[in-house]
VEXMAR-681811 format. One record per residue: x, y, z of N, C-alpha, C in turn; residue in three letters. Coordinates in Angstrom, 2 decimals. Example, Ala and Ser with C-alpha at 12.3 -4.5 7.8 and 13.67 -1.06 7.14 Angstrom:
<torlums>
<torlum><n_X>13.19</n_X><n_Y>-5.69</n_Y><n_Z>7.80</n_Z><ca_X>12.30</ca_X><ca_Y>-4.50</ca_Y><ca_Z>7.80</ca_Z><c_X>13.20</c_X><c_Y>-3.30</c_Y><c_Z>7.80</c_Z><code>ALA</code></torlum>
<torlum><n_X>12.85</n_X><n_Y>-2.25</n_Y><n_Z>7.08</n_Z><ca_X>13.67</ca_X><ca_Y>-1.06</ca_Y><ca_Z>7.14</ca_Z><c_X>12.90</c_X><c_Y>0.03</c_Y><c_Z>7.87</c_Z><code>SER</code></torlum>
</torlums>
This chain:
<torlums>
<torlum><n_X>67.06</n_X><n_Y>113.16</n_Y><n_Z>140.53</n_Z><ca_X>66.74</ca_X><ca_Y>111.56</ca_Y><ca_Z>140.38</ca_Z><c_X>67.74</c_X><c_Y>111.19</c_Y><c_Z>140.16</c_Z><code>MET</code></torlum>
<torlum><n_X>68.86</n_X><n_Y>111.41</n_Y><n_Z>140.80</n_Z><ca_X>69.96</ca_X><ca_Y>110.72</ca_Y><ca_Z>140.03</ca_Z><c_X>70.62</c_X><c_Y>110.13</c_Y><c_Z>140.96</c_Z><code>LYS</code></torlum>
<torlum><n_X>70.05</n_X><n_Y>110.27</n_Y><n_Z>142.13</n_Z><ca_X>70.93</ca_X><ca_Y>109.05</ca_Y><ca_Z>143.57</ca_Z><c_X>69.90</c_X><c_Y>108.07</c_Y><c_Z>143.75</c_Z><code>ASN</code></torlum>
<torlum><n_X>68.60</n_X><n_Y>107.66</n_Y><n_Z>143.22</n_Z><ca_X>67.87</ca_X><ca_Y>107.00</ca_Y><ca_Z>143.22</ca_Z><c_X>68.90</c_X><c_Y>105.63</c_Y><c_Z>142.92</c_Z><code>LEU</code></torlum>
<torlum><n_X>68.70</n_X><n_Y>104.51</n_Y><n_Z>143.48</n_Z><ca_X>69.13</ca_X><ca_Y>103.22</ca_Y><ca_Z>143.26</ca_Z><c_X>68.17</c_X><c_Y>102.59</c_Y><c_Z>142.09</c_Z><code>LYS</code></torlum>
<torlum><n_X>68.75</n_X><n_Y>101.83</n_Y><n_Z>141.43</n_Z><ca_X>67.99</ca_X><ca_Y>101.03</ca_Y><ca_Z>140.61</ca_Z><c_X>67.32</c_X><c_Y>100.05</c_Y><c_Z>140.89</c_Z><code>PRO</code></torlum>
<torlum><n_X>65.89</n_X><n_Y>99.50</n_Y><n_Z>140.95</n_Z><ca_X>65.33</ca_X><ca_Y>98.29</ca_Y><ca_Z>141.17</ca_Z><c_X>66.77</c_X><c_Y>97.55</c_Y><c_Z>140.74</c_Z><code>ARG</code></torlum>
<torlum><n_X>66.02</n_X><n_Y>95.70</n_Y><n_Z>141.49</n_Z><ca_X>67.36</ca_X><ca_Y>95.21</ca_Y><ca_Z>141.42</ca_Z><c_X>65.95</c_X><c_Y>93.85</c_Y><c_Z>141.37</c_Z><code>GLY</code></torlum>
<torlum><n_X>65.39</n_X><n_Y>94.24</n_Y><n_Z>139.17</n_Z><ca_X>65.19</ca_X><ca_Y>93.29</ca_Y><ca_Z>138.65</ca_Z><c_X>63.77</c_X><c_Y>93.85</c_Y><c_Z>138.76</c_Z><code>GLY</code></torlum>
<torlum><n_X>63.26</n_X><n_Y>93.13</n_Y><n_Z>137.71</n_Z><ca_X>61.92</ca_X><ca_Y>93.46</ca_Y><ca_Z>136.90</ca_Z><c_X>60.63</c_X><c_Y>92.97</c_Y><c_Z>138.06</c_Z><code>ALA</code></torlum>
<torlum><n_X>59.11</n_X><n_Y>93.15</n_Y><n_Z>138.11</n_Z><ca_X>58.54</ca_X><ca_Y>92.90</ca_Y><ca_Z>138.86</ca_Z><c_X>57.93</c_X><c_Y>91.60</c_Y><c_Z>138.52</c_Z><code>ARG</code></torlum>
<torlum><n_X>57.39</n_X><n_Y>90.65</n_Y><n_Z>139.07</n_Z><ca_X>56.74</ca_X><ca_Y>88.90</ca_Y><ca_Z>138.67</ca_Z><c_X>55.36</c_X><c_Y>89.59</c_Y><c_Z>138.14</c_Z><code>PRO</code></torlum>
<torlum><n_X>55.44</n_X><n_Y>88.51</n_Y><n_Z>137.24</n_Z><ca_X>53.95</ca_X><ca_Y>88.94</ca_Y><ca_Z>136.18</ca_Z><c_X>52.97</c_X><c_Y>88.43</c_Y><c_Z>137.63</c_Z><code>SER</code></torlum>
<torlum><n_X>51.81</n_X><n_Y>88.91</n_Y><n_Z>137.57</n_Z><ca_X>51.14</ca_X><ca_Y>88.71</ca_Y><ca_Z>138.51</ca_Z><c_X>50.68</c_X><c_Y>86.42</c_Y><c_Z>138.87</c_Z><code>ALA</code></torlum>
<torlum><n_X>50.46</n_X><n_Y>85.64</n_Y><n_Z>137.94</n_Z><ca_X>50.75</ca_X><ca_Y>84.34</ca_Y><ca_Z>137.85</ca_Z><c_X>52.33</c_X><c_Y>84.46</c_Y><c_Z>138.41</c_Z><code>VAL</code></torlum>
<torlum><n_X>53.02</n_X><n_Y>84.46</n_Y><n_Z>137.98</n_Z><ca_X>54.14</ca_X><ca_Y>84.50</ca_Y><ca_Z>139.38</ca_Z><c_X>53.78</c_X><c_Y>84.56</c_Y><c_Z>140.76</c_Z><code>GLU</code></torlum>
<torlum><n_X>53.86</n_X><n_Y>85.78</n_Y><n_Z>141.21</n_Z><ca_X>53.97</ca_X><ca_Y>86.26</ca_Y><ca_Z>142.22</ca_Z><c_X>52.09</c_X><c_Y>85.27</c_Y><c_Z>142.82</c_Z><code>ALA</code></torlum>
<torlum><n_X>51.21</n_X><n_Y>85.15</n_Y><n_Z>142.51</n_Z><ca_X>50.57</ca_X><ca_Y>84.02</ca_Y><ca_Z>143.24</ca_Z><c_X>51.30</c_X><c_Y>83.11</c_Y><c_Z>143.54</c_Z><code>LEU</code></torlum>
<torlum><n_X>52.08</n_X><n_Y>82.42</n_Y><n_Z>142.09</n_Z><ca_X>53.32</ca_X><ca_Y>81.16</ca_Y><ca_Z>142.61</ca_Z><c_X>53.90</c_X><c_Y>80.78</c_Y><c_Z>143.87</c_Z><code>ARG</code></torlum>
<torlum><n_X>54.63</n_X><n_Y>82.11</n_Y><n_Z>143.61</n_Z><ca_X>55.77</ca_X><ca_Y>82.45</ca_Y><ca_Z>145.17</ca_Z><c_X>54.50</c_X><c_Y>82.66</c_Y><c_Z>146.33</c_Z><code>ILE</code></torlum>
<torlum><n_X>53.67</n_X><n_Y>83.24</n_Y><n_Z>146.42</n_Z><ca_X>52.93</ca_X><ca_Y>83.48</ca_Y><ca_Z>147.51</ca_Z><c_X>52.11</c_X><c_Y>82.40</c_Y><c_Z>147.85</c_Z><code>ALA</code></torlum>
<torlum><n_X>51.71</n_X><n_Y>81.51</n_Y><n_Z>146.85</n_Z><ca_X>51.57</ca_X><ca_Y>79.78</ca_Y><ca_Z>147.42</ca_Z><c_X>52.40</c_X><c_Y>79.32</c_Y><c_Z>148.06</c_Z><code>SER</code></torlum>
<torlum><n_X>53.63</n_X><n_Y>78.82</n_Y><n_Z>147.39</n_Z><ca_X>54.75</ca_X><ca_Y>78.78</ca_Y><ca_Z>147.95</ca_Z><c_X>55.01</c_X><c_Y>78.74</c_Y><c_Z>149.19</c_Z><code>ALA</code></torlum>
<torlum><n_X>54.96</n_X><n_Y>80.06</n_Y><n_Z>149.85</n_Z><ca_X>55.45</ca_X><ca_Y>80.88</ca_Y><ca_Z>151.01</ca_Z><c_X>54.09</c_X><c_Y>80.65</c_Y><c_Z>152.31</c_Z><code>GLN</code></torlum>
<torlum><n_X>52.70</n_X><n_Y>80.68</n_Y><n_Z>151.95</n_Z><ca_X>51.85</ca_X><ca_Y>80.19</ca_Y><ca_Z>151.98</ca_Z><c_X>50.36</c_X><c_Y>79.50</c_Y><c_Z>151.45</c_Z><code>ALA</code></torlum>
<torlum><n_X>50.77</n_X><n_Y>77.51</n_Y><n_Z>151.99</n_Z><ca_X>49.94</ca_X><ca_Y>77.08</ca_Y><ca_Z>150.88</ca_Z><c_X>48.63</c_X><c_Y>76.91</c_Y><c_Z>152.07</c_Z><code>PRO</code></torlum>
<torlum><n_X>48.65</n_X><n_Y>77.15</n_Y><n_Z>152.79</n_Z><ca_X>47.74</ca_X><ca_Y>76.94</ca_Y><ca_Z>153.50</ca_Z><c_X>46.24</c_X><c_Y>78.54</c_Y><c_Z>153.81</c_Z><code>GLU</code></torlum>
<torlum><n_X>46.72</n_X><n_Y>79.40</n_Y><n_Z>153.49</n_Z><ca_X>45.70</ca_X><ca_Y>80.18</ca_Y><ca_Z>153.03</ca_Z><c_X>45.93</c_X><c_Y>80.61</c_Y><c_Z>151.88</c_Z><code>LEU</code></torlum>
<torlum><n_X>44.39</n_X><n_Y>80.92</n_Y><n_Z>151.78</n_Z><ca_X>43.49</ca_X><ca_Y>80.89</ca_Y><ca_Z>150.04</ca_Z><c_X>43.45</c_X><c_Y>82.37</c_Y><c_Z>150.00</c_Z><code>PRO</code></torlum>
<torlum><n_X>43.98</n_X><n_Y>82.65</n_Y><n_Z>148.64</n_Z><ca_X>44.28</ca_X><ca_Y>83.98</ca_Y><ca_Z>147.47</ca_Z><c_X>43.52</c_X><c_Y>84.91</c_Y><c_Z>148.54</c_Z><code>PRO</code></torlum>
<torlum><n_X>43.81</n_X><n_Y>86.36</n_Y><n_Z>148.47</n_Z><ca_X>43.16</ca_X><ca_Y>87.30</ca_Y><ca_Z>149.33</ca_Z><c_X>42.45</c_X><c_Y>88.12</c_Y><c_Z>147.69</c_Z><code>ALA</code></torlum>
<torlum><n_X>41.10</n_X><n_Y>88.96</n_Y><n_Z>148.11</n_Z><ca_X>40.55</ca_X><ca_Y>89.56</ca_Y><ca_Z>147.18</ca_Z><c_X>40.74</c_X><c_Y>90.78</c_Y><c_Z>148.00</c_Z><code>ARG</code></torlum>
<torlum><n_X>40.39</n_X><n_Y>91.81</n_Y><n_Z>147.34</n_Z><ca_X>40.33</ca_X><ca_Y>93.06</ca_Y><ca_Z>148.11</ca_Z><c_X>38.78</c_X><c_Y>93.52</c_Y><c_Z>147.51</c_Z><code>MET</code></torlum>
<torlum><n_X>37.67</n_X><n_Y>93.78</n_Y><n_Z>148.31</n_Z><ca_X>36.89</ca_X><ca_Y>94.72</ca_Y><ca_Z>148.42</ca_Z><c_X>37.08</c_X><c_Y>95.39</c_Y><c_Z>147.11</c_Z><code>GLU</code></torlum>
<torlum><n_X>35.77</n_X><n_Y>95.97</n_Y><n_Z>146.41</n_Z><ca_X>36.24</ca_X><ca_Y>97.48</ca_Y><ca_Z>146.15</ca_Z><c_X>35.48</c_X><c_Y>98.44</c_Y><c_Z>147.08</c_Z><code>ALA</code></torlum>
<torlum><n_X>36.13</n_X><n_Y>99.45</n_Y><n_Z>146.85</n_Z><ca_X>35.71</ca_X><ca_Y>100.38</ca_Y><ca_Z>148.36</ca_Z><c_X>34.59</c_X><c_Y>101.20</c_Y><c_Z>147.62</c_Z><code>ASP</code></torlum>
<torlum><n_X>33.67</n_X><n_Y>101.27</n_Y><n_Z>148.76</n_Z><ca_X>32.47</ca_X><ca_Y>101.88</ca_Y><ca_Z>147.70</ca_Z><c_X>32.48</c_X><c_Y>103.48</c_Y><c_Z>148.48</c_Z><code>ASP</code></torlum>
<torlum><n_X>33.30</n_X><n_Y>103.70</n_Y><n_Z>148.06</n_Z><ca_X>33.94</ca_X><ca_Y>105.74</ca_Y><ca_Z>149.43</ca_Z><c_X>33.05</c_X><c_Y>106.82</c_Y><c_Z>148.81</c_Z><code>ARG</code></torlum>
<torlum><n_X>32.32</n_X><n_Y>107.61</n_Y><n_Z>149.49</n_Z><ca_X>31.55</ca_X><ca_Y>108.72</ca_Y><ca_Z>148.76</ca_Z><c_X>32.42</c_X><c_Y>109.46</c_Y><c_Z>148.04</c_Z><code>PRO</code></torlum>
<torlum><n_X>32.05</n_X><n_Y>109.80</n_Y><n_Z>146.71</n_Z><ca_X>32.90</ca_X><ca_Y>110.94</ca_Y><ca_Z>146.13</ca_Z><c_X>31.97</c_X><c_Y>112.06</c_Y><c_Z>145.43</c_Z><code>THR</code></torlum>
<torlum><n_X>32.44</n_X><n_Y>112.92</n_Y><n_Z>144.81</n_Z><ca_X>31.44</ca_X><ca_Y>114.43</ca_Y><ca_Z>144.11</ca_Z><c_X>31.73</c_X><c_Y>114.19</c_Y><c_Z>142.80</c_Z><code>THR</code></torlum>
<torlum><n_X>30.36</n_X><n_Y>114.96</n_Y><n_Z>142.62</n_Z><ca_X>29.82</ca_X><ca_Y>114.85</ca_Y><ca_Z>141.38</ca_Z><c_X>29.48</c_X><c_Y>116.25</c_Y><c_Z>141.00</c_Z><code>LEU</code></torlum>
<torlum><n_X>30.00</n_X><n_Y>117.32</n_Y><n_Z>139.71</n_Z><ca_X>29.30</ca_X><ca_Y>118.47</ca_Y><ca_Z>140.06</ca_Z><c_X>28.99</c_X><c_Y>118.34</c_Y><c_Z>138.88</c_Z><code>ASN</code></torlum>
<torlum><n_X>28.10</n_X><n_Y>118.58</n_Y><n_Z>139.02</n_Z><ca_X>27.06</ca_X><ca_Y>119.16</ca_Y><ca_Z>137.39</ca_Z><c_X>26.84</c_X><c_Y>120.74</c_Y><c_Z>137.52</c_Z><code>LEU</code></torlum>
<torlum><n_X>26.92</n_X><n_Y>121.44</n_Y><n_Z>136.26</n_Z><ca_X>26.47</ca_X><ca_Y>122.32</ca_Y><ca_Z>136.23</ca_Z><c_X>25.08</c_X><c_Y>122.66</c_Y><c_Z>134.99</c_Z><code>ARG</code></torlum>
<torlum><n_X>24.14</n_X><n_Y>123.28</n_Y><n_Z>135.99</n_Z><ca_X>22.91</ca_X><ca_Y>123.02</ca_Y><ca_Z>135.46</ca_Z><c_X>22.03</c_X><c_Y>124.15</c_Y><c_Z>135.14</c_Z><code>LEU</code></torlum>
<torlum><n_X>21.51</n_X><n_Y>125.03</n_Y><n_Z>134.55</n_Z><ca_X>20.66</ca_X><ca_Y>126.22</ca_Y><ca_Z>134.12</ca_Z><c_X>20.24</c_X><c_Y>126.37</c_Y><c_Z>135.65</c_Z><code>ARG</code></torlum>
<torlum><n_X>20.01</n_X><n_Y>128.13</n_Y><n_Z>135.54</n_Z><ca_X>19.65</ca_X><ca_Y>127.77</ca_Y><ca_Z>137.31</ca_Z><c_X>18.05</c_X><c_Y>127.39</c_Y><c_Z>137.63</c_Z><code>MET</code></torlum>
<torlum><n_X>17.10</n_X><n_Y>127.58</n_Y><n_Z>136.48</n_Z><ca_X>15.61</ca_X><ca_Y>126.99</ca_Y><ca_Z>136.45</ca_Z><c_X>15.71</c_X><c_Y>126.24</c_Y><c_Z>137.05</c_Z><code>SER</code></torlum>
<torlum><n_X>16.95</n_X><n_Y>125.08</n_Y><n_Z>136.47</n_Z><ca_X>16.53</ca_X><ca_Y>123.79</ca_Y><ca_Z>136.70</ca_Z><c_X>16.95</c_X><c_Y>123.30</c_Y><c_Z>138.14</c_Z><code>THR</code></torlum>
<torlum><n_X>18.10</n_X><n_Y>124.47</n_Y><n_Z>138.61</n_Z><ca_X>18.26</ca_X><ca_Y>124.25</ca_Y><ca_Z>139.75</ca_Z><c_X>16.95</c_X><c_Y>124.79</c_Y><c_Z>140.84</c_Z><code>VAL</code></torlum>
<torlum><n_X>16.01</n_X><n_Y>126.03</n_Y><n_Z>140.31</n_Z><ca_X>15.35</ca_X><ca_Y>126.30</ca_Y><ca_Z>141.36</ca_Z><c_X>14.22</c_X><c_Y>125.15</c_Y><c_Z>141.30</c_Z><code>THR</code></torlum>
<torlum><n_X>14.20</n_X><n_Y>124.80</n_Y><n_Z>139.72</n_Z><ca_X>12.53</ca_X><ca_Y>123.78</ca_Y><ca_Z>139.91</ca_Z><c_X>12.92</c_X><c_Y>122.55</c_Y><c_Z>140.98</c_Z><code>ALA</code></torlum>
<torlum><n_X>14.27</n_X><n_Y>122.21</n_Y><n_Z>140.74</n_Z><ca_X>15.27</ca_X><ca_Y>121.09</ca_Y><ca_Z>142.12</ca_Z><c_X>15.04</c_X><c_Y>121.23</c_Y><c_Z>143.53</c_Z><code>LEU</code></torlum>
<torlum><n_X>14.73</n_X><n_Y>122.58</n_Y><n_Z>143.49</n_Z><ca_X>15.39</ca_X><ca_Y>123.10</ca_Y><ca_Z>145.37</ca_Z><c_X>13.58</c_X><c_Y>122.99</c_Y><c_Z>145.46</c_Z><code>THR</code></torlum>
<torlum><n_X>12.72</n_X><n_Y>123.82</n_Y><n_Z>144.42</n_Z><ca_X>11.34</ca_X><ca_Y>123.61</ca_Y><ca_Z>145.13</ca_Z><c_X>10.79</c_X><c_Y>122.12</c_Y><c_Z>144.65</c_Z><code>ALA</code></torlum>
<torlum><n_X>10.76</n_X><n_Y>121.13</n_Y><n_Z>144.48</n_Z><ca_X>10.45</ca_X><ca_Y>119.95</ca_Y><ca_Z>144.30</ca_Z><c_X>10.90</c_X><c_Y>119.23</c_Y><c_Z>145.83</c_Z><code>LYS</code></torlum>
<torlum><n_X>12.52</n_X><n_Y>119.84</n_Y><n_Z>146.35</n_Z><ca_X>12.87</ca_X><ca_Y>118.84</ca_Y><ca_Z>147.16</ca_Z><c_X>12.18</c_X><c_Y>119.65</c_Y><c_Z>148.63</c_Z><code>ALA</code></torlum>
<torlum><n_X>12.52</n_X><n_Y>120.84</n_Y><n_Z>148.71</n_Z><ca_X>11.84</ca_X><ca_Y>121.50</ca_Y><ca_Z>149.90</ca_Z><c_X>9.80</c_X><c_Y>120.93</c_Y><c_Z>149.90</c_Z><code>LYS</code></torlum>
<torlum><n_X>9.20</n_X><n_Y>120.84</n_Y><n_Z>148.66</n_Z><ca_X>7.89</ca_X><ca_Y>120.74</ca_Y><ca_Z>148.44</ca_Z><c_X>7.80</c_X><c_Y>118.79</c_Y><c_Z>149.93</c_Z><code>ALA</code></torlum>
<torlum><n_X>8.48</n_X><n_Y>117.99</n_Y><n_Z>149.30</n_Z><ca_X>8.75</ca_X><ca_Y>116.73</ca_Y><ca_Z>149.56</ca_Z><c_X>9.30</c_X><c_Y>116.50</c_Y><c_Z>151.19</c_Z><code>ALA</code></torlum>
<torlum><n_X>10.13</n_X><n_Y>117.59</n_Y><n_Z>151.01</n_Z><ca_X>10.41</ca_X><ca_Y>117.28</ca_Y><ca_Z>152.80</ca_Z><c_X>12.18</c_X><c_Y>116.70</c_Y><c_Z>152.20</c_Z><code>GLY</code></torlum>
<torlum><n_X>12.78</n_X><n_Y>116.51</n_Y><n_Z>151.02</n_Z><ca_X>14.39</ca_X><ca_Y>116.28</ca_Y><ca_Z>150.88</ca_Z><c_X>14.95</c_X><c_Y>116.77</c_Y><c_Z>150.19</c_Z><code>LEU</code></torlum>
<torlum><n_X>16.36</n_X><n_Y>116.08</n_Y><n_Z>151.01</n_Z><ca_X>17.08</ca_X><ca_Y>117.13</ca_Y><ca_Z>149.90</ca_Z><c_X>17.54</c_X><c_Y>117.05</c_Y><c_Z>148.71</c_Z><code>THR</code></torlum>
<torlum><n_X>17.77</n_X><n_Y>118.02</n_Y><n_Z>147.80</n_Z><ca_X>18.15</ca_X><ca_Y>117.96</ca_Y><ca_Z>146.37</ca_Z><c_X>18.78</c_X><c_Y>116.98</c_Y><c_Z>146.41</c_Z><code>GLN</code></torlum>
<torlum><n_X>20.26</n_X><n_Y>115.92</n_Y><n_Z>146.64</n_Z><ca_X>20.37</ca_X><ca_Y>114.85</ca_Y><ca_Z>146.54</ca_Z><c_X>19.57</c_X><c_Y>113.89</c_Y><c_Z>147.11</c_Z><code>LYS</code></torlum>
<torlum><n_X>18.74</n_X><n_Y>113.91</n_Y><n_Z>147.42</n_Z><ca_X>17.68</ca_X><ca_Y>112.69</ca_Y><ca_Z>147.99</ca_Z><c_X>17.25</c_X><c_Y>112.71</c_Y><c_Z>146.32</c_Z><code>GLN</code></torlum>
<torlum><n_X>16.09</n_X><n_Y>113.89</n_Y><n_Z>145.79</n_Z><ca_X>15.54</ca_X><ca_Y>114.01</ca_Y><ca_Z>144.61</ca_Z><c_X>16.16</c_X><c_Y>113.55</c_Y><c_Z>143.64</c_Z><code>VAL</code></torlum>
<torlum><n_X>17.66</n_X><n_Y>113.59</n_Y><n_Z>143.22</n_Z><ca_X>18.09</ca_X><ca_Y>113.60</ca_Y><ca_Z>142.23</ca_Z><c_X>18.55</c_X><c_Y>112.48</c_Y><c_Z>142.45</c_Z><code>VAL</code></torlum>
<torlum><n_X>19.34</n_X><n_Y>111.64</n_Y><n_Z>143.41</n_Z><ca_X>18.98</ca_X><ca_Y>110.00</ca_Y><ca_Z>143.49</ca_Z><c_X>17.87</c_X><c_Y>108.72</c_Y><c_Z>143.27</c_Z><code>CYS</code></torlum>
<torlum><n_X>17.01</n_X><n_Y>109.16</n_Y><n_Z>143.72</n_Z><ca_X>15.21</ca_X><ca_Y>109.03</ca_Y><ca_Z>143.31</ca_Z><c_X>15.48</c_X><c_Y>108.91</c_Y><c_Z>141.92</c_Z><code>GLN</code></torlum>
<torlum><n_X>15.18</n_X><n_Y>110.51</n_Y><n_Z>141.39</n_Z><ca_X>14.97</ca_X><ca_Y>110.05</ca_Y><ca_Z>140.28</ca_Z><c_X>16.00</c_X><c_Y>108.80</c_Y><c_Z>139.24</c_Z><code>ALA</code></torlum>
<torlum><n_X>17.56</n_X><n_Y>108.77</n_Y><n_Z>139.28</n_Z><ca_X>18.26</ca_X><ca_Y>107.86</ca_Y><ca_Z>138.90</ca_Z><c_X>18.04</c_X><c_Y>106.50</c_Y><c_Z>139.58</c_Z><code>LEU</code></torlum>
<torlum><n_X>17.38</n_X><n_Y>106.60</n_Y><n_Z>140.30</n_Z><ca_X>16.73</ca_X><ca_Y>104.71</ca_Y><ca_Z>140.54</ca_Z><c_X>15.54</c_X><c_Y>104.76</c_Y><c_Z>139.79</c_Z><code>ALA</code></torlum>
<torlum><n_X>14.55</n_X><n_Y>105.35</n_Y><n_Z>139.72</n_Z><ca_X>13.57</ca_X><ca_Y>105.21</ca_Y><ca_Z>138.96</ca_Z><c_X>13.53</c_X><c_Y>105.07</c_Y><c_Z>137.76</c_Z><code>ALA</code></torlum>
<torlum><n_X>15.42</n_X><n_Y>105.67</n_Y><n_Z>136.74</n_Z><ca_X>15.40</ca_X><ca_Y>105.20</ca_Y><ca_Z>135.02</ca_Z><c_X>16.05</c_X><c_Y>104.15</c_Y><c_Z>135.13</c_Z><code>SER</code></torlum>
<torlum><n_X>16.28</n_X><n_Y>103.21</n_Y><n_Z>136.70</n_Z><ca_X>17.27</ca_X><ca_Y>102.27</ca_Y><ca_Z>136.30</ca_Z><c_X>18.03</c_X><c_Y>102.12</c_Y><c_Z>136.73</c_Z><code>GLY</code></torlum>
<torlum><n_X>19.22</n_X><n_Y>103.02</n_Y><n_Z>137.43</n_Z><ca_X>20.38</ca_X><ca_Y>103.68</ca_Y><ca_Z>137.78</ca_Z><c_X>20.49</c_X><c_Y>102.93</c_Y><c_Z>138.89</c_Z><code>ILE</code></torlum>
<torlum><n_X>21.44</n_X><n_Y>102.05</n_Y><n_Z>139.11</n_Z><ca_X>21.71</ca_X><ca_Y>101.32</ca_Y><ca_Z>140.43</ca_Z><c_X>22.32</c_X><c_Y>102.21</c_Y><c_Z>141.44</c_Z><code>ALA</code></torlum>
<torlum><n_X>21.67</n_X><n_Y>102.10</n_Y><n_Z>142.70</n_Z><ca_X>21.60</ca_X><ca_Y>103.74</ca_Y><ca_Z>143.62</ca_Z><c_X>22.27</c_X><c_Y>103.25</c_Y><c_Z>144.39</c_Z><code>VAL</code></torlum>
<torlum><n_X>22.96</n_X><n_Y>103.02</n_Y><n_Z>145.77</n_Z><ca_X>23.66</ca_X><ca_Y>102.71</ca_Y><ca_Z>146.42</ca_Z><c_X>22.42</c_X><c_Y>103.80</c_Y><c_Z>147.78</c_Z><code>ALA</code></torlum>
<torlum><n_X>22.34</n_X><n_Y>102.92</n_Y><n_Z>149.05</n_Z><ca_X>21.14</ca_X><ca_Y>103.06</ca_Y><ca_Z>149.87</ca_Z><c_X>21.41</c_X><c_Y>104.51</c_Y><c_Z>150.68</c_Z><code>PRO</code></torlum>
<torlum><n_X>22.65</n_X><n_Y>104.17</n_Y><n_Z>150.69</n_Z><ca_X>23.28</ca_X><ca_Y>105.28</ca_Y><ca_Z>151.74</ca_Z><c_X>23.04</c_X><c_Y>106.96</c_Y><c_Z>150.60</c_Z><code>ALA</code></torlum>
<torlum><n_X>23.41</n_X><n_Y>106.75</n_Y><n_Z>149.49</n_Z><ca_X>23.32</ca_X><ca_Y>108.33</ca_Y><ca_Z>148.23</ca_Z><c_X>20.99</c_X><c_Y>108.39</c_Y><c_Z>148.48</c_Z><code>ASP</code></torlum>
<torlum><n_X>20.11</n_X><n_Y>107.08</n_Y><n_Z>149.15</n_Z><ca_X>18.77</ca_X><ca_Y>107.90</ca_Y><ca_Z>149.13</ca_Z><c_X>18.88</c_X><c_Y>108.15</c_Y><c_Z>150.52</c_Z><code>LEU</code></torlum>
<torlum><n_X>19.38</n_X><n_Y>108.58</n_Y><n_Z>151.51</n_Z><ca_X>19.36</ca_X><ca_Y>108.63</ca_Y><ca_Z>153.07</ca_Z><c_X>19.20</c_X><c_Y>110.05</c_Y><c_Z>153.05</c_Z><code>GLU</code></torlum>
<torlum><n_X>18.97</n_X><n_Y>111.25</n_Y><n_Z>153.83</n_Z><ca_X>19.23</ca_X><ca_Y>112.54</ca_Y><ca_Z>154.61</ca_Z><c_X>20.60</c_X><c_Y>112.51</c_Y><c_Z>155.31</c_Z><code>ASP</code></torlum>
<torlum><n_X>22.00</n_X><n_Y>112.59</n_Y><n_Z>154.62</n_Z><ca_X>23.17</ca_X><ca_Y>112.63</ca_Y><ca_Z>155.36</ca_Z><c_X>23.42</c_X><c_Y>113.81</c_Y><c_Z>155.77</c_Z><code>ARG</code></torlum>
<torlum><n_X>22.40</n_X><n_Y>114.90</n_Y><n_Z>156.01</n_Z><ca_X>22.81</ca_X><ca_Y>116.64</ca_Y><ca_Z>156.42</ca_Z><c_X>23.35</c_X><c_Y>116.35</c_Y><c_Z>157.89</c_Z><code>THR</code></torlum>
<torlum><n_X>24.49</n_X><n_Y>116.79</n_Y><n_Z>157.87</n_Z><ca_X>25.32</ca_X><ca_Y>116.64</ca_Y><ca_Z>159.42</ca_Z><c_X>23.86</c_X><c_Y>117.53</c_Y><c_Z>159.47</c_Z><code>PRO</code></torlum>
<torlum><n_X>23.69</n_X><n_Y>117.45</n_Y><n_Z>161.01</n_Z><ca_X>22.93</ca_X><ca_Y>118.27</ca_Y><ca_Z>162.16</ca_Z><c_X>23.86</c_X><c_Y>119.28</c_Y><c_Z>162.89</c_Z><code>ARG</code></torlum>
<torlum><n_X>23.27</n_X><n_Y>120.57</n_Y><n_Z>163.24</n_Z><ca_X>23.92</ca_X><ca_Y>121.06</ca_Y><ca_Z>164.20</ca_Z><c_X>23.24</c_X><c_Y>120.94</c_Y><c_Z>165.41</c_Z><code>ARG</code></torlum>
<torlum><n_X>24.70</n_X><n_Y>120.87</n_Y><n_Z>166.28</n_Z><ca_X>24.79</ca_X><ca_Y>120.55</ca_Y><ca_Z>167.93</ca_Z><c_X>24.87</c_X><c_Y>122.57</c_Y><c_Z>168.40</c_Z><code>ARG</code></torlum>
<torlum><n_X>23.29</n_X><n_Y>122.52</n_Y><n_Z>169.29</n_Z><ca_X>23.16</ca_X><ca_Y>123.14</ca_Y><ca_Z>170.42</ca_Z><c_X>23.46</c_X><c_Y>123.64</c_Y><c_Z>171.08</c_Z><code>PHE</code></torlum>
</torlums>
């Protein structure tokens, strides 16, 4: 790390950065970044009896285990993304 050059000064504060940006392009509105609602993984450690019951419920309803869990979360008042309530299982190609 000895070969790295030091930065040429401190970074501007958020207020200073906005001032610089508005001076450079006054006709453009400030950019807003949308929060990315991308898929991620949730890992649960459950008892075998719970997983067996979840599997039986999902099969009986014709749903995936994820759909059963997400429907229960939605029913308890948690905001669940519509994509999480869909069956997004990859289909086999023949």
